[in-house]
DSSP file (Angstrom, degrees, kcal/mol; ACC not computed):
  #  RESIDUE AA STRUCTURE BP1 BP2  ACC     N-H-->O    O-->H-N    N-H-->O    O-->H-N    TCO  KAPPA ALPHA  PHI   PSI    X-CA   Y-CA   Z-CA
    1    1 A X              0   0    0      0, 0.0   112,-0.2     0, 0.0     2,-0.1   0.000 360.0 360.0 360.0 115.9   -7.9  -21.0   -8.7
    2    2 A X  E     -A  112   0A   0    110,-0.8   110,-1.8   109,-0.1     2,-0.4  -0.361 360.0-170.5 -60.6 129.6   -5.2  -18.7   -7.2
    3    3 A X  E     -A  111   0A   0    108,-0.2     2,-0.5    -2,-0.1   108,-0.2  -0.995   7.8-164.2-127.7 133.1   -4.5  -19.5   -3.6
    4    4 A X  E     -A  110   0A   0    106,-2.6   106,-3.1    -2,-0.4     2,-0.5  -0.969   3.4-171.8-113.2 124.9   -2.4  -17.4   -1.2
    5    5 A X  E     -A  109   0A   0     -2,-0.5     2,-0.4   104,-0.2   104,-0.2  -0.977   8.8-179.1-118.2 123.2   -1.2  -18.8    2.1
    6    6 A X  E     -A  108   0A   0    102,-2.2   102,-2.6    -2,-0.5     2,-0.5  -0.967  15.1-160.7-124.6 130.0    0.5  -16.4    4.4
    7    7 A X  E     -A  107   0A   0     -2,-0.4     2,-0.4   100,-0.2   100,-0.2  -0.920  12.2-177.5-110.5 129.3    2.0  -17.0    7.8
    8    8 A X  E     -A  106   0A   0     98,-2.2    98,-2.7    -2,-0.5     2,-0.4  -0.978  15.5-149.4-131.1 120.5    2.5  -14.0   10.1
    9    9 A X  E     -A  105   0A   0     -2,-0.4     2,-0.4    96,-0.2    96,-0.2  -0.723  18.8-176.6 -89.6 130.3    4.2  -14.3   13.6
   10   10 A X  E     -A  104   0A   0     94,-2.9    94,-3.1    -2,-0.4     2,-1.9  -0.991  27.7-135.5-132.1 126.3    2.8  -11.7   16.0
   11   11 A X  S    S+     0   0    0     -2,-0.4     2,-0.3    92,-0.2    92,-0.2  -0.565  75.2  82.8 -85.8  78.4    4.1  -11.3   19.6
   12   12 A X  S    S-     0   0    0     -2,-1.9    92,-0.3    90,-0.1    -2,-0.2  -0.953  89.4 -73.7-167.5 164.5    0.7  -11.0   21.3
   13   13 A X    >>  -     0   0    0     -2,-0.3     4,-2.2   134,-0.2     3,-0.7  -0.415  40.2-124.9 -71.2 144.3   -2.1  -13.3   22.6
   14   14 A X  H 3> S+     0   0    0      1,-0.3     4,-2.5     2,-0.2     5,-0.2   0.777 108.4  64.1 -61.9 -28.7   -4.2  -14.9   19.9
   15   15 A X  H 3> S+     0   0    0      2,-0.2     4,-1.8     1,-0.2    -1,-0.3   0.919 107.6  42.5 -66.0 -43.8   -7.4  -13.4   21.4
   16   16 A X  H <> S+     0   0    0     -3,-0.7     4,-2.8     2,-0.2     5,-0.2   0.919 113.3  50.0 -70.2 -44.6   -6.1   -9.9   20.6
   17   17 A X  H  X S+     0   0    0     -4,-2.2     4,-2.1     1,-0.2    -2,-0.2   0.884 110.7  52.5 -60.5 -35.9   -4.8  -10.8   17.2
   18   18 A X  H  X S+     0   0    0     -4,-2.5     4,-0.8    -5,-0.2    -1,-0.2   0.917 111.8  44.6 -64.0 -43.0   -8.2  -12.4   16.4
   19   19 A X  H >X S+     0   0    0     -4,-1.8     3,-0.6     1,-0.2     4,-0.6   0.893 112.4  50.3 -74.2 -41.7  -10.1   -9.3   17.4
   20   20 A X  H >< S+     0   0    0     -4,-2.8     3,-0.8     1,-0.2    -1,-0.2   0.873 107.1  56.5 -59.6 -37.9   -7.7   -7.0   15.5
   21   21 A X  H 3< S+     0   0    0     -4,-2.1    -1,-0.2     1,-0.2    -2,-0.2   0.754 110.1  45.0 -68.8 -23.8   -8.1   -9.2   12.5
   22   22 A X  H << S+     0   0    0     -4,-0.8    25,-2.2    -3,-0.6     2,-0.5   0.483  87.0 118.9 -93.9  -5.9  -12.0   -8.6   12.7
   23   23 A X  B <X  -G   46   0B   0     -3,-0.8     4,-2.0    -4,-0.6    23,-0.2  -0.485  46.9-166.7 -73.7 119.9  -11.7   -4.9   13.3
   24   24 A X  H  > S+     0   0    0     21,-3.0     4,-2.0    -2,-0.5    -1,-0.2   0.860  91.2  54.0 -64.4 -36.9  -13.4   -2.8   10.7
   25   25 A X  H  > S+     0   0    0     20,-0.5     4,-1.7     2,-0.2    -1,-0.2   0.943 109.2  46.7 -66.6 -47.2  -11.5    0.3   12.1
   26   26 A X  H  > S+     0   0    0      1,-0.2     4,-2.5     2,-0.2    -1,-0.2   0.880 107.4  57.6 -63.2 -37.4   -8.2   -1.3   11.8
   27   27 A X  H  X S+     0   0    0     -4,-2.0     4,-0.8     1,-0.2    -1,-0.2   0.926 104.4  52.1 -56.0 -44.9   -8.9   -2.5    8.3
   28   28 A X  H >< S+     0   0    0     -4,-2.0     3,-0.6     1,-0.2    -1,-0.2   0.882 111.2  47.9 -59.8 -39.3   -9.6    1.2    7.3
   29   29 A X  H >< S+     0   0    0     -4,-1.7     3,-0.8     1,-0.2    -1,-0.2   0.905 110.7  50.3 -65.3 -42.9   -6.2    2.1    8.7
   30   30 A X  H 3< S+     0   0    0     -4,-2.5    -1,-0.2     1,-0.3     3,-0.2   0.553 110.1  51.0 -75.6  -9.2   -4.3   -0.7    7.0
   31   31 A X  T <<> +     0   0    0     -4,-0.8     5,-1.5    -3,-0.6     3,-0.5  -0.210  63.1 128.9-124.5  42.4   -5.7    0.0    3.6
   32   32 A X  T X 5 +     0   0    0     -3,-0.8     3,-0.6     1,-0.2    -1,-0.1   0.822  69.7  62.7 -65.0 -30.0   -5.0    3.8    3.3
   33   33 A X  T 3 5S+     0   0    0      1,-0.2    -1,-0.2    -3,-0.2    -2,-0.1   0.825 109.7  39.7 -62.6 -33.7   -3.3    3.2   -0.1
   34   34 A X  T 3 5S-     0   0    0     -3,-0.5    24,-3.4    23,-0.1    -1,-0.2   0.401 106.5-126.5-101.3   4.2   -6.6    2.0   -1.5
   35   35 A X  T < 5 -     0   0    0     -3,-0.6    -3,-0.2    -4,-0.4     2,-0.1   0.886  37.1-168.1  59.7  39.2   -8.8    4.5    0.3
   36   36 A X      < +     0   0    0     -5,-1.5     2,-0.4    -8,-0.2    21,-0.2  -0.383  11.5 176.5 -71.2 136.2  -11.0    1.8    1.7
   37   37 A X  E     -B   56   0A   0     19,-2.1    19,-2.6    -2,-0.1     2,-0.6  -0.999  29.4-129.8-139.0 133.0  -14.2    3.0    3.3
   38   38 A X  E     +B   55   0A   0     -2,-0.4    17,-0.2     5,-0.2     3,-0.1  -0.766  33.0 168.5 -82.2 121.3  -17.0    0.8    4.8
   39   39 A X  E     +     0   0A   0     15,-2.8     2,-0.3    -2,-0.6    16,-0.1   0.473  56.4  19.8-118.4  -2.3  -20.2    2.0    3.3
   40   40 A X  E    S+B   54   0A   0     14,-0.9    14,-2.2     2,-0.2    -1,-0.2  -0.980 104.6  14.4-159.8 161.6  -22.8   -0.6    4.2
   41   41 A X  E    S+B   53   0A   0     -2,-0.3     2,-0.4    12,-0.2    12,-0.3  -0.465 121.2   8.4  71.3-145.1  -23.3   -3.4    6.8
   42   42 A X        +     0   0    0     10,-3.4    -2,-0.2     1,-0.2    12,-0.2  -0.558  68.4 174.6 -69.9 124.1  -21.1   -3.4    9.7
   43   43 A X        +     0   0    0     -2,-0.4     2,-0.3     1,-0.2    -5,-0.2   0.512  60.2   8.1-114.5  -7.8  -19.1   -0.1    9.4
   44   44 A X  S    S+     0   0    0      2,-0.1    -1,-0.2   -20,-0.0     2,-0.1  -0.967  99.6  35.7-161.1 168.0  -17.0   -0.1   12.7
   45   45 A X  S    S-     0   0    0     -2,-0.3   -21,-3.0   110,-0.1   -20,-0.5  -0.390 102.2 -26.5  81.7-162.1  -16.2   -2.3   15.6
   46   46 A X  B     -G   23   0B   0    -23,-0.2   -23,-0.2   -22,-0.1     2,-0.1  -0.801  60.2-131.6 -92.6 121.3  -15.7   -6.1   15.3
   47   47 A X        -     0   0    0    -25,-2.2     2,-0.2    -2,-0.5     3,-0.1  -0.475  29.1-159.4 -73.4 146.2  -17.4   -8.0   12.5
   48   48 A X    >   -     0   0    0     -2,-0.1     3,-1.7     1,-0.1    22,-0.4  -0.665  32.8 -59.5-118.1 170.0  -19.3  -11.1   13.8
   49   49 A X  T 3  S+     0   0    0      1,-0.3    22,-0.2    -2,-0.2    -1,-0.1  -0.290 120.7   9.6 -55.0 135.4  -20.6  -14.3   12.3
   50   50 A X  T 3  S+     0   0    0     20,-2.7     2,-0.3     1,-0.3    -1,-0.3   0.458  98.1 124.9  68.5   8.2  -23.2  -13.7    9.6
   51   51 A X    <   -     0   0    0     -3,-1.7    19,-2.2    19,-0.1     2,-0.3  -0.690  47.5-147.8 -90.6 149.3  -22.6  -10.0    9.4
   52   52 A X  E     - C   0  69A   0     -2,-0.3   -10,-3.4    17,-0.2     2,-0.3  -0.746  10.3-166.7-109.3 158.8  -21.7   -8.3    6.1
   53   53 A X  E     -BC  41  68A   0     15,-2.0    15,-2.4    -2,-0.3     2,-0.5  -0.976   9.3-152.5-140.2 139.8  -19.5   -5.3    5.2
   54   54 A X  E     -BC  40  67A   0    -14,-2.2   -15,-2.8    -2,-0.3   -14,-0.9  -0.977  15.8-162.0-112.9 122.4  -19.4   -3.4    1.9
   55   55 A X  E     -BC  38  66A   0     11,-3.2    11,-2.3    -2,-0.5     2,-0.5  -0.811  10.7-155.8-103.5 143.8  -16.1   -1.7    1.1
   56   56 A X  E     +BC  37  65A   0    -19,-2.6   -19,-2.1    -2,-0.4     2,-0.3  -0.994  31.6 159.7-114.2 127.8  -15.6    1.0   -1.4
   57   57 A X  E     - C   0  64A   0      7,-2.2     7,-2.8    -2,-0.5     2,-0.7  -0.975  43.9-122.0-150.4 151.9  -11.9    1.0   -2.5
   58   58 A X  E     + C   0  63A   0    -24,-3.4     2,-0.4    -2,-0.3     5,-0.3  -0.915  38.5 168.9 -98.6 107.2   -9.7    2.2   -5.3
   59   59 A X  E >   - C   0  62A   0      3,-2.1     3,-2.0    -2,-0.7    -2,-0.1  -0.980  69.2  -5.5-118.3 132.4   -7.9   -0.8   -6.8
   60   60 A X  T 3  S-     0   0    0     -2,-0.4    -1,-0.1     1,-0.3     3,-0.1   0.842 130.8 -57.3  53.3  34.8   -5.9   -0.6  -10.0
   61   61 A X  T 3  S+     0   0    0      1,-0.2     2,-0.4    -3,-0.1    -1,-0.3   0.537 118.5  98.8  81.8   5.0   -7.1    3.0  -10.5
   62   62 A X  E <  S-C   59   0A   0     -3,-2.0    -3,-2.1     2,-0.0     2,-0.4  -0.977  72.4-122.5-129.7 136.6  -10.8    2.2  -10.4
   63   63 A X  E     +C   58   0A   0     -2,-0.4     2,-0.3    -5,-0.3    -5,-0.3  -0.614  37.2 178.5 -75.2 134.8  -13.2    2.5   -7.5
   64   64 A X  E     -C   57   0A   0     -7,-2.8    -7,-2.2    -2,-0.4     2,-0.4  -0.939  26.0-135.6-136.4 148.9  -15.0   -0.7   -6.7
   65   65 A X  E     -C   56   0A   0     -2,-0.3     2,-0.4    -9,-0.2    -9,-0.2  -0.905  21.7-176.8-108.0 143.1  -17.5   -2.0   -4.2
   66   66 A X  E     -C   55   0A   0    -11,-2.3   -11,-3.2    -2,-0.4     2,-0.5  -0.978   6.0-166.1-140.6 119.7  -16.9   -5.4   -2.5
   67   67 A X  E     +CD  54  85A   0     18,-2.8    17,-3.4    -2,-0.4    18,-1.7  -0.940  11.4 179.4-110.6 127.3  -19.4   -7.0    0.0
   68   68 A X  E     -CD  53  83A   0    -15,-2.4   -15,-2.0    -2,-0.5     2,-0.3  -0.902  13.6-152.1-125.1 160.1  -18.2   -9.9    2.2
   69   69 A X  E     -CD  52  82A   0     13,-2.2    13,-2.6    -2,-0.3     2,-0.7  -0.973  23.6-119.5-127.4 140.0  -20.0  -11.9    4.8
   70   70 A X  E     + D   0  81A   0    -19,-2.2   -20,-2.7   -22,-0.4    11,-0.3  -0.727  36.6 173.3 -83.8 115.4  -18.5  -13.7    7.8
   71   71 A X  E     +     0   0A   0      9,-1.5     2,-0.3    -2,-0.7    10,-0.2   0.627  59.0  24.8 -99.2 -16.0  -19.3  -17.3    7.1
   72   72 A X  E     + D   0  80A   0      8,-1.3     8,-2.1     2,-0.0     2,-0.3  -0.997  60.2 171.8-149.3 145.9  -17.5  -19.2    9.8
   73   73 A X  E     + D   0  79A   0     -2,-0.3     2,-0.4     6,-0.2     6,-0.2  -0.890  16.6 171.6-160.7 129.3  -16.2  -18.3   13.3
   74   74 A X  E >>  - D   0  78A   0      4,-3.2     3,-2.7    -2,-0.3     4,-2.2  -0.916  52.0-108.3-129.6 105.0  -14.7  -20.0   16.3
   75   75 A X  T 34 S-     0   0    0     -2,-0.4   -60,-0.1     1,-0.3     4,-0.1   0.072  94.2  -4.3 -39.2 131.3  -13.6  -17.3   18.7
   76   76 A X  T 34 S+     0   0    0    -61,-0.2    -1,-0.3     1,-0.2     3,-0.1   0.424 131.8  62.7  62.9   1.5   -9.8  -16.9   18.9
   77   77 A X  T <4 S-     0   0    0     -3,-2.7    20,-2.4     1,-0.4     2,-0.3   0.723 106.9 -12.8-118.9 -41.5   -9.2  -19.8   16.6
   78   78 A X  E  <  +DE  74  96A   0     -4,-2.2    -4,-3.2    18,-0.2    -1,-0.4  -0.989  44.1 175.4-162.4 145.3  -10.7  -19.2   13.1
   79   79 A X  E     -DE  73  95A   0     16,-1.7    16,-2.4    -2,-0.3     2,-0.3  -0.945  12.2-160.7-152.4 155.5  -13.0  -17.0   11.1
   80   80 A X  E     -DE  72  94A   0     -8,-2.1    -9,-1.5    -2,-0.3    -8,-1.3  -0.955   0.9-163.2-132.9 147.4  -13.8  -17.0    7.4
   81   81 A X  E     -DE  70  93A   0     12,-2.6    12,-2.7    -2,-0.3     2,-0.4  -0.986   5.0-163.7-130.5 146.9  -15.2  -14.4    5.0
   82   82 A X  E     -DE  69  92A   0    -13,-2.6   -13,-2.2    -2,-0.4    10,-0.2  -0.971  27.2-106.6-130.0 140.0  -16.7  -14.8    1.7
   83   83 A X  E     +D   68   0A   0      8,-2.5   -15,-0.3    -2,-0.4     8,-0.2  -0.468  28.5 177.8 -67.1 134.6  -17.5  -12.4   -1.2
   84   84 A X  E    S-     0   0A   0    -17,-3.4     2,-0.3     1,-0.4   -16,-0.2   0.707  75.8  -3.5 -94.6 -45.1  -21.3  -11.7   -1.6
   85   85 A X  E    S+D   67   0A   0    -18,-1.7   -18,-2.8     5,-0.0    -1,-0.4  -0.989  88.0  94.4-152.4 148.3  -20.8   -9.3   -4.4
   86   86 A X  S    S-     0   0    0     -2,-0.3   -20,-0.2   -20,-0.2     5,-0.0  -0.987  77.9 -53.4 160.5-170.1  -17.8   -7.8   -6.1
   87   87 A X  S    S+     0   0    0     -2,-0.3    28,-0.5   -22,-0.2     2,-0.1   0.694 101.8  85.6 -77.4 -23.9  -15.4   -7.9   -9.0
   88   88 A X  S    S-     0   0    0     26,-0.1    26,-0.2     1,-0.1    -2,-0.2  -0.426  75.2-137.3 -79.2 154.2  -14.3  -11.4   -8.4
   89   89 A X  S    S-     0   0    0     24,-2.7     2,-0.3     1,-0.4    25,-0.2   0.848  94.2 -10.6 -71.7 -37.0  -16.1  -14.5   -9.8
   90   90 A X  E     - F   0 113A   0     23,-1.6    23,-2.5     2,-0.0    -1,-0.4  -0.972  67.3-178.1-158.5 152.2  -15.5  -16.0   -6.3
   91   91 A X  E     + F   0 112A   0     -2,-0.3    -8,-2.5    21,-0.3     2,-0.4  -0.952   3.8 173.1-155.3 131.6  -13.5  -15.0   -3.2
   92   92 A X  E     -EF  82 111A   0     19,-2.6    19,-2.9    -2,-0.3     2,-0.4  -0.997   8.4-168.6-144.0 136.5  -12.9  -16.6    0.2
   93   93 A X  E     -EF  81 110A   0    -12,-2.7   -12,-2.6    -2,-0.4     2,-0.4  -0.982   5.3-169.5-128.5 116.8  -10.6  -15.6    3.0
   94   94 A X  E     -EF  80 109A   0     15,-2.9    15,-2.8    -2,-0.4     2,-0.4  -0.878   4.1-161.6-106.5 142.2   -9.9  -17.9    6.0
   95   95 A X  E     -EF  79 108A   0    -16,-2.4   -16,-1.7    -2,-0.4     2,-0.4  -0.993   6.5-172.1-126.1 119.7   -8.0  -16.8    9.1
   96   96 A X  E     -EF  78 107A   0     11,-2.6    11,-2.6    -2,-0.4     2,-0.4  -0.913   3.5-163.3-115.8 145.5   -6.5  -19.3   11.5
   97   97 A X  E     + F   0 106A   0    -20,-2.4     2,-0.3    -2,-0.4     9,-0.2  -0.996  13.0 167.1-132.9 129.2   -4.9  -18.4   14.8
   98   98 A X  E     - F   0 105A   0      7,-1.7     7,-2.6    -2,-0.4     2,-0.4  -0.963  17.1-151.2-134.5 152.9   -2.6  -20.5   17.0
   99   99 A X  E     + F   0 104A   0     -2,-0.3     2,-0.4     5,-0.2     5,-0.2  -0.988  14.6 179.4-133.5 136.7   -0.5  -19.5   20.0
  100  100 A X  E >  S- F   0 103A   0      3,-2.5     3,-2.1    -2,-0.4     2,-0.3  -0.992  74.4 -38.2-130.6 122.0    2.8  -20.8   21.4
  101  101 A X  T 3  S-     0   0    0     -2,-0.4     0, 0.0     1,-0.3     0, 0.0  -0.447 125.5 -28.7  57.7-118.5    4.1  -19.0   24.5
  102  102 A X  T 3  S+     0   0    0     -2,-0.3     2,-0.5   -89,-0.1    -1,-0.3   0.122 118.8  97.7-115.4  24.3    3.3  -15.3   23.8
  103  103 A X  E <   - F   0 100A   0     -3,-2.1    -3,-2.5   -92,-0.2     2,-0.4  -0.962  56.1-157.2-118.1 121.9    3.5  -15.6   20.0
  104  104 A X  E     -AF  10  99A   0    -94,-3.1   -94,-2.9    -2,-0.5     2,-0.6  -0.817   6.7-148.5 -98.0 135.0    0.5  -16.0   17.7
  105  105 A X  E     -AF   9  98A   0     -7,-2.6    -7,-1.7    -2,-0.4     2,-0.6  -0.933  10.7-160.6-100.1 119.1    0.7  -17.4   14.3
  106  106 A X  E     -AF   8  97A   0    -98,-2.7   -98,-2.2    -2,-0.6     2,-0.6  -0.912   6.5-167.0-100.6 116.7   -1.9  -15.9   11.9
  107  107 A X  E     -AF   7  96A   0    -11,-2.6   -11,-2.6    -2,-0.6     2,-0.5  -0.936   0.5-166.0-107.6 119.0   -2.4  -18.0    8.9
  108  108 A X  E     -AF   6  95A   0   -102,-2.6  -102,-2.2    -2,-0.6     2,-0.5  -0.869   6.3-173.4-104.3 133.6   -4.3  -16.5    6.0
  109  109 A X  E     -AF   5  94A   0    -15,-2.8   -15,-2.9    -2,-0.5     2,-0.5  -0.962  10.8-178.9-124.3 114.5   -5.7  -18.7    3.2
  110  110 A X  E     -AF   4  93A   0   -106,-3.1  -106,-2.6    -2,-0.5     2,-0.4  -0.952   4.3-179.3-118.6 127.3   -7.1  -16.6    0.4
  111  111 A X  E     +AF   3  92A   0    -19,-2.9   -19,-2.6    -2,-0.5     2,-0.3  -0.984   9.1 165.3-124.1 134.3   -8.7  -18.1   -2.6
  112  112 A X  E     -AF   2  91A   0   -110,-1.8  -110,-0.8    -2,-0.4     2,-0.4  -0.989  25.7-152.3-147.2 154.0  -10.2  -16.2   -5.6
  113  113 A X  E     - F   0  90A   0    -23,-2.5   -24,-2.7    -2,-0.3   -23,-1.6  -1.000  19.7-143.7-122.6 126.4  -11.3  -16.6   -9.1
  114  114 A X        -     0   0    0     -2,-0.4     3,-0.3   -26,-0.2   -26,-0.1  -0.482  22.2-114.7 -80.9 157.1  -11.2  -13.6  -11.5
  115  115 A X  S    S+     0   0    0    -28,-0.5    -1,-0.1     1,-0.2   -26,-0.1  -0.229  86.4  63.4 -77.7-179.1  -13.9  -13.1  -14.1
  116  116 A X  S >> S-     0   0    0      3,-0.1     3,-1.4     4,-0.1     4,-1.1   0.730  88.8-122.9  72.7  28.3  -13.3  -13.4  -17.9
  117  117 A X  H 3> S+     0   0    0      1,-0.3     4,-2.0    -3,-0.3     5,-0.2  -0.109  87.9   6.4  51.1-123.3  -12.2  -17.0  -18.1
  118  118 A X  H 3> S+     0   0    0      1,-0.2     4,-2.3     2,-0.2    -1,-0.3   0.850 132.2  54.6 -65.5 -35.4   -8.8  -17.5  -19.7
  119  119 A X  H <> S+     0   0    0     -3,-1.4     4,-2.2     2,-0.2    -1,-0.2   0.896 108.1  50.1 -64.2 -39.8   -8.1  -13.8  -19.8
  120  120 A X  H  X S+     0   0    0     -4,-1.1     4,-2.5     2,-0.2    -2,-0.2   0.909 110.1  51.1 -60.3 -43.2   -8.8  -13.6  -16.0
  121  121 A X  H  X S+     0   0    0     -4,-2.0     4,-2.1     2,-0.2    -2,-0.2   0.884 109.3  49.9 -62.0 -40.8   -6.5  -16.5  -15.3
  122  122 A X  H  X S+     0   0    0     -4,-2.3     4,-2.4     2,-0.2    -1,-0.2   0.887 110.5  49.9 -65.9 -40.6   -3.7  -14.9  -17.3
  123  123 A X  H  X>S+     0   0    0     -4,-2.2     4,-2.7     2,-0.2     5,-1.9   0.903 109.3  52.7 -59.8 -44.4   -4.2  -11.7  -15.3
  124  124 A X  I  <>S+     0   0    0     -4,-2.5     5,-2.0     3,-0.2     6,-0.4   0.933 113.7  43.1 -50.2 -50.9   -4.1  -13.7  -12.1
  125  125 A X  I  <5S+     0   0    0     -4,-2.1    -2,-0.2     1,-0.2    -1,-0.2   0.902 118.7  42.6 -65.6 -44.4   -0.8  -15.2  -13.1
  126  126 A X  I  <5S-     0   0    0     -4,-2.4    -1,-0.2    -5,-0.1    -2,-0.2   0.839 138.9 -22.4 -73.7 -36.9    0.8  -12.1  -14.4
  127  127 A X  I  X5S+     0   0    0     -4,-2.7     4,-1.8    -5,-0.2     3,-0.4   0.679 112.9  72.7-143.5 -51.7   -0.2   -9.6  -11.7
  128  128 A X  I  ><S+     0   0    0     -5,-1.9     4,-3.1     1,-0.3     5,-0.3   0.875  96.3  53.0 -63.2 -48.1   -3.3  -10.2   -9.4
  129  129 A X  H  ><S+     0   0    0     -5,-2.0     4,-2.1     1,-0.3    -1,-0.3   0.910 113.4  44.8 -56.0 -43.9   -1.9  -12.9   -7.2
  130  130 A X  H  > S+     0   0    0     -6,-0.4     4,-2.0    -3,-0.4    -1,-0.3   0.856 112.8  51.2 -66.0 -39.4    1.1  -10.9   -6.4
  131  131 A X  H  X S+     0   0    0     -4,-1.8     4,-1.8     2,-0.2    -2,-0.2   0.925 112.0  46.7 -61.0 -49.8   -1.0   -7.7   -5.8
  132  132 A X  H  X S+     0   0    0     -4,-3.1     4,-1.9     1,-0.2    -2,-0.2   0.828 110.5  52.6 -70.9 -32.4   -3.3   -9.5   -3.4
  133  133 A X  H  X S+     0   0    0     -4,-2.1     4,-2.8    -5,-0.3    -1,-0.2   0.941 110.1  47.3 -67.8 -43.5   -0.5  -11.0   -1.5
  134  134 A X  H  X S+     0   0    0     -4,-2.0     4,-2.4     1,-0.2    -2,-0.2   0.874 109.8  53.8 -62.1 -35.5    1.2   -7.7   -1.0
  135  135 A X  H  X S+     0   0    0     -4,-1.8     4,-1.9     2,-0.2    -1,-0.2   0.920 112.0  45.6 -61.4 -47.1   -2.2   -6.2    0.1
  136  136 A X  H  X S+     0   0    0     -4,-1.9     4,-2.6     2,-0.2     5,-0.2   0.877 110.4  53.3 -68.8 -42.7   -2.5   -9.0    2.7
  137  137 A X  H  X S+     0   0    0     -4,-2.8     4,-2.4     2,-0.2    -2,-0.2   0.931 110.7  46.7 -59.4 -48.9    1.1   -8.5    3.9
  138  138 A X  H  X S+     0   0    0     -4,-2.4     4,-1.4     1,-0.2    -1,-0.2   0.886 111.4  51.0 -65.5 -36.7    0.6   -4.8    4.5
  139  139 A X  H  X S+     0   0    0     -4,-1.9     4,-2.1     1,-0.2     3,-0.2   0.934 112.2  46.9 -65.4 -41.6   -2.7   -5.5    6.3
  140  140 A X  H  X S+     0   0    0     -4,-2.6     4,-2.8     1,-0.2    -2,-0.2   0.856 106.4  58.4 -69.7 -33.1   -0.9   -8.1    8.6
  141  141 A X  H  X S+     0   0    0     -4,-2.4     4,-2.2    -5,-0.2    -1,-0.2   0.874 107.4  47.5 -61.8 -33.3    1.9   -5.7    9.2
  142  142 A X  H  X S+     0   0    0     -4,-1.4     4,-2.3    -3,-0.2     5,-0.3   0.914 111.1  49.6 -72.0 -44.4   -0.6   -3.3   10.6
  143  143 A X  H  X S+     0   0    0     -4,-2.1     4,-2.8     2,-0.2     5,-0.3   0.965 113.4  48.7 -53.2 -51.0   -2.3   -6.0   12.8
  144  144 A X  H  X S+     0   0    0     -4,-2.8     4,-2.5     1,-0.2    -2,-0.2   0.918 110.8  49.7 -59.7 -48.7    1.3   -6.9   14.0
  145  145 A X  H  < S+     0   0    0     -4,-2.2     6,-0.3     1,-0.2    -1,-0.2   0.896 115.8  41.8 -61.0 -42.7    2.2   -3.2   14.8
  146  146 A X  H >< S+     0   0    0     -4,-2.3     3,-1.3     1,-0.2     6,-1.1   0.924 116.0  48.7 -72.1 -46.2   -1.0   -2.6   16.7
  147  147 A X  H 3< S+     0   0    0     -4,-2.8    -2,-0.2     1,-0.3    -3,-0.2   0.841 110.1  51.9 -65.1 -38.6   -0.9   -6.0   18.6
  148  148 A X  T 3< S+     0   0    0     -4,-2.5    -1,-0.3    -5,-0.3     2,-0.2   0.336 116.0  39.2 -87.5  10.0    2.8   -5.6   19.6
  149  149 A X  S X  S-     0   0    0     -3,-1.3     3,-0.7    -5,-0.1     4,-0.1  -0.780  96.4 -96.3-139.6-174.8    2.2   -2.2   21.1
  150  150 A X  G >  S+     0   0    0     -2,-0.2     3,-1.4     1,-0.2     4,-0.2   0.397  97.7  97.5 -88.7   4.2   -0.4   -0.4   23.1
  151  151 A X  G >   +     0   0    0     -6,-0.3     3,-1.8     1,-0.3     4,-0.5   0.718  65.7  74.8 -62.4 -23.2   -1.9    1.1   19.9
  152  152 A X  G X> S+     0   0    0     -6,-1.1     4,-2.5    -3,-0.7     3,-1.3   0.804  81.5  70.0 -59.1 -26.4   -4.5   -1.7   19.9
  153  153 A X  G <4 S+     0   0    0     -3,-1.4    -1,-0.3     1,-0.3    -2,-0.2   0.725  91.7  60.5 -67.3 -19.9   -6.2    0.1   22.8
  154  154 A X  G <4 S+     0   0    0     -3,-1.8    -1,-0.3    -4,-0.2    -2,-0.2   0.756 114.6  35.2 -73.3 -21.8   -7.2    2.9   20.1
  155  155 A X  T <4        0   0    0     -3,-1.3    -2,-0.2    -4,-0.5  -130,-0.1   0.847 360.0 360.0-104.7 -43.2   -9.0    0.3   18.2
  156  156 A X     <        0   0    0     -4,-2.5    -3,-0.2  -133,-0.1    -2,-0.1   0.386 360.0 360.0-126.4 360.0  -10.7   -2.2   20.6
């Protein structure tokens, strides 16, 4: 199972980083390349425990729907979302937040399993893990940009 662990340092309070990480509106901004749109469930604002969101996005030249549900949440400390339906065999994304002075460390742990058995594992190794990591880096760079400026006020 491919696992991506990403550490992002953000010069902002962890409460703000936590909220920006749950923002449907900021997610839309951070994923312009894939033309992501929330089409069902929570479609704006901050996603909460037990809520779902269905995204329609263009990945690898193909439009796909992906529904995830927030399955765990400890305000300003942690939240997790899990795929309910989509192209993966399984998908889980955990977000951890810790703060030292005025710097928050956002730790993402993303685990996924592609369909198609051996062929899916080969695709993960050759391409998908790197693609998903870059997707996450770009998303976190957007969170960082908004958290470290007054732009967060446009979102929450």
